[in-house]
N, C-alpha and C positions, 0 to 999 in steps of 0.2 A: 848364669846367676845361681845355678844349683836349685832352682825351684822345681818341685815335683807335684804332679797330680796322681793320686792313687785311684785305680779302677777297682771298685768294690761291688759286691753283690752276693747273693746266695750261690751255692755250687750249681753248675750247669745252666747258667743264664746267658752264656756267650761271652764272658769276660776275656778269656784267653784267646778265643777266635778273633775278637775285636782287637786285642793287643797285637796279635800276629800280623794283622792288616796294618797296624799303625807303625810297626817297627820291623827291622830286619832280625831282631832277636826272636827266635822261634820258640815260643812257649808251647809246651805239650797241650794239645786240645783233645780231650776224649770224653766219652759219654759216661762219666762217673764222677762222684763228688771227690774233692781234694786232689784234683788233677794237678793243681798248682799248689806247691807246698812252700818252696822258697819264693820270695817275690822276684819276678822278672822285671828288670829295668831296661827301658828302651829310650834312647835319645832320638827324639822325633823332630824332623825338619818342619818348621812352620811355613806353610804355603803362603806366599805373599806376591801377588801379581805386580805390585809396585817395584819390587826388586828386579824382576825381569824387564820391566819397562825402562828402568834406569840403565840397566846394562845394555839395552838396545842403543841408547844415546851415547854412553861413555865408551862402550866396547872395551871393557877391561880384560886383563889377562886371566882373572878368575872372579867368580861370583860366590859369595859366602852367605848363605841364609842363616837366620837365627833358629835356635832349637829350644825345646823344653823336654823335660824328662817325664815319662809315663811309667808308673809302676803297676804291674799286675799282681794283685794281692790275693792270697788264698781265700777260697769261699768260706763264708761265715755260717754257723748254724746256731740254733737256739741254745742258750746257755754259754755263749762265748765269753760273756763278761765274767763268768765264774770259771773260765778255763776249759769249757767243753770243746771237743773237737780240736781245732788248732787255734782256739780263741785267743790265748795270751799272745801268741806270735802275730796273729791277724791284727789285733788291736795295737800292738807295738808298731807294726808296719804302717798302719794308718796314722799313728801319732807323728811319724817321721815325715809325712807328706804335708803340703801346703794347702791342698784343695782335694775334693772328692768327686770322682766321676762315678755315679751310682747307676749301674746297669740293671735294668728290670726286664724280665722275660715277658714279652707281649705277643707271643705267637703260640699257636697250637701245633703240636707235632707228637704223635703217639710214639715215635721212634726215639725221642729224646726225653729221658726220664726227668721228672721234677722232684727235688728232694722232699717236698711236702705232698707229692702225689697229684697235684692239679695246678693249673695256671691261674694265678691270682696276684698281679703285680702290687696291689695295695697291701695285701698280707705280707708279701716279700719285703716291701719297703718298711713296713711297721716292725717286722722281725729284726731287721738291721738297726733301725732307729732305736728300738727298745734296748738292744744290747749296748749300743754306743751311749745312750742316755744313762743306763745303769752304771757303766764304767765312769762316766763323767760325774755322776752323783757321788760315787765313791771318792773320786779325786777332790771334789768340792768339800765333802764332809771331813776328809783328812786335813785339809787346810784349815777349815773352821775349828777343828779340835786343837790345832797348834796355836791358833790366835785367841782362843776362848779366854784363857787366863788373863792375858794382857788386856783384852777388850773389857773384861769385868773390873780390872784394877785401875781403869781411868786413862789408859793409853789411847789418845784420840785417833791416831792413825790406825791402830789395830781395831778400834771400835768401828771405824768407817769401813774398813776392809771386811770385817765380820758381817756388817749389815748388808754390804753389797753381795757378798757370797750367799747370804741368806736368800736374796732375791733369785740368784741362779738356782739354789737348792729347791726352792718352791716351784720354780718354773720346770725344772727337770722332773720333779715328783709328779707334775701334771702330765707327763708324757710329751713334753715339748723340748725342742733342741735349744742348746745354749745360744746359737746364733740369733734366735728371735727373742731372747730375754729382754725385758724392758729396762735396760741399763744403758745410759748414755755412753757415747764413744769414749769420752775422756775418763770414764770410770771403769772401762773394761780392762784397764791395766791389772786389775785384781786377779784376773785369770790367766795372765800372760805366762806365768811361770809353771802353770799346771797343764797347759796345752790341751784344752778340752777338745775331744773328738768332734762333738756336734757344734763347735764354734767355727769349724772350717767351712768355707763356701762350698756349695754343692751344685753339680750339674746332673740332671737326670737324663739317661739315655734309654729310650724305649727300643728294645731289640725286637723288631717286627719282621713279618714275612714279606716276600716280594710284593704281594698284592697291596700291602699297607704302607709301603715305603714313602709314598708321596703324600697321601692324605691321612694316614693313620688308621686305627681300627677301634673297636670297643674298648680294648685294654688301654691303649694309649690315651683315649679320651678320659677315662676315669683317673689316669695318672695326672693328666693336666688339671683336672678338677680338684684332685686331692692336694696338689702342691701350689695352687694358684696364689695362696697367701704367703708363700715362702720367698717370693721374689727370685726364684730359681728358673733357669732356662731348661726347657725340655726339648730334646732332639729325637727325631725318628731316624733310626739306622737299622739296616738289615745286615747282621754280621755275616750271614750266608752270602749275600750279594757282594759285600766288601771282600770276602775271601775269594770269590770268583774273579773280581776285578784285579785283585792283587796277583792272581796267577797268570794274568795276560801280559805278554811281553810287548805287544804292539800298542803304542799310544792311540793309533787310529781305531783299533779293536775296542779299546777301553772307551773311547769317545762314542763310538757307535752303540756299544752296549748300554752306556748311560743314557743316550738319547732315546733308545728303545724303551727304557724304563721311565722316561719323563724326568730325568735328573740332569742338572747342569754340571755337577761335580760329584766326586765320590763322597760318601758320607763321612769318611775318616777326615777329609779336608775340613768339613764343617765342624767335626768334633775337635780337631786340633785348634782351630781358630776360636772355638767356644772355650776351650781349656785355657787358652792364652788370655781371653777376656776374664775368665774366672779368677785367674791369678793376679788380675789388676795390672797387666803388663801392657806396654806399648813399644813401638819400634821407631828408632831413628836410623838414618843411613849415612855412611861415608861413601863417597864416590870419586874414584881416581882411576887413572889408566892401569895401575897395578891391581886394583881391587875395588869392586863394588860390594859393600857389605851391610847386612842388617844387624843392628845391635839391640839387645833387649834391655829395657829399663822398666822400673816401676812407675806407673802414672804419677805425675806430680814432681818428678825429679828435676832439680835445677841443672843448668848447663855444666857446672863443675862436677856434680855427682854423675851426670851422664858421661862426661869425659873420663871419669874414674873407672867406668866399666871397661874402657879400652886398656888403661894402665893407671895405676895409682899416682904416678908422677904427673899425669895429665891433670888430675884433680888438685894435687898439691901446688903445682906451679901454674894453675889456670890464669890466663890473661884475658882471653875473649873467645867467643864462638862466632864464626862466620856462618850464617844460617840462610838457607833458601827453603821455602815451603815446597813440598813435593810437587804440587800442581803447577807452581811457577817454573820449577826446573823442567818439567815435562812440556809446558807451554813454550818455553824459549829454547829448549833442547840442549843447553849446556850451562855450566857454571859461568863462563865468560859472558854469554848472552844475557843470562839472568842479572849479572852484575851491571852490565851496560844499561839495562832497563830498570835499574833501581830496585831490583827484587832481592838482592843480597843485603842482609842486615847484620850489623855488628851487635852482638848481645853480650851482656856482662854476667856477673855472678848470680844475679837474682832471677835471670830468665828461666822460666819453666818450659822445658822442652816439649814441643808438640809432637803428636804421633805423625810420622812421615817426614819430619824435618830432615833435610840434607845438610850435614854439618861438617865444618872443618875447625879444629881447635888450635888455638895458639897458646903455648905454654912455655914456661922457663923454670928449670929446676937448678 
């Protein structure tokens, strides 16, 4: 679907190390700012235990997971909104993404320098928020200037847009992000064309040390407190641990290492799943002897729209969708058994696809 999450943060907070663990694209990771200059893009497999379970029953020739794209973006510094450091490139790269993974340094280590000289994740967060808000304020003011004359001469549509933009302007001037502006969903069309940076959904990743990877530490606690009203998810991940896990060839070694740390799965798995949720995505499956495959859709898609993800002809010529709920498929062990037990339903054009639906589309072009 071409949807991307951008990993952002100040220089030296662990973004590139985390990115390396997420993908096979090896970003340079070093102990100095601006290590990442061009954005590194990784196509990341989304771990989904359901896909493995379906393949156990169907025994297909191949299994195809779904993926998302993660972009490692150059570290930002104060003044980026005015072009300082790599500011303009950084902000342009964020604008191209659909959601933000904000990495915050939540560990002490005298051997890893901090761009501001000390560890303070709230200060780091506010630095990036401030730069993004300044850039958004600039975008809003430019659009208001274009609308001002029409709004003042009686154009009702222009007047409404101008008034809505004024709400965003006031909100940003208070040091708040556009995503929390008091504007109803139906009225947020007014900012669609200017792609505000702080309107993108955000996920906070606290990069902690090994001792804090399960329960967190003083730094991660103040992050949780600071963002509690944002409705954003906060994850605890140790980039150092993830790097060590990624270097292990044996699945048994990885499993034993995780168990010793009190972890049930690698942190990157949790991060990928959280990024998937952040993008408002869900998964449906197709299951046959040739292939068991996961397909990515936006939540709320109808059956024809979901069919179109496979091929546009499926959507154009959509007739019906033969659908089995994932739990029913697993309970009965096959499509045939589910059908015999009345668990296969015939769905039409208005059907909203559920997460985990196992589907077969009938179409005619």
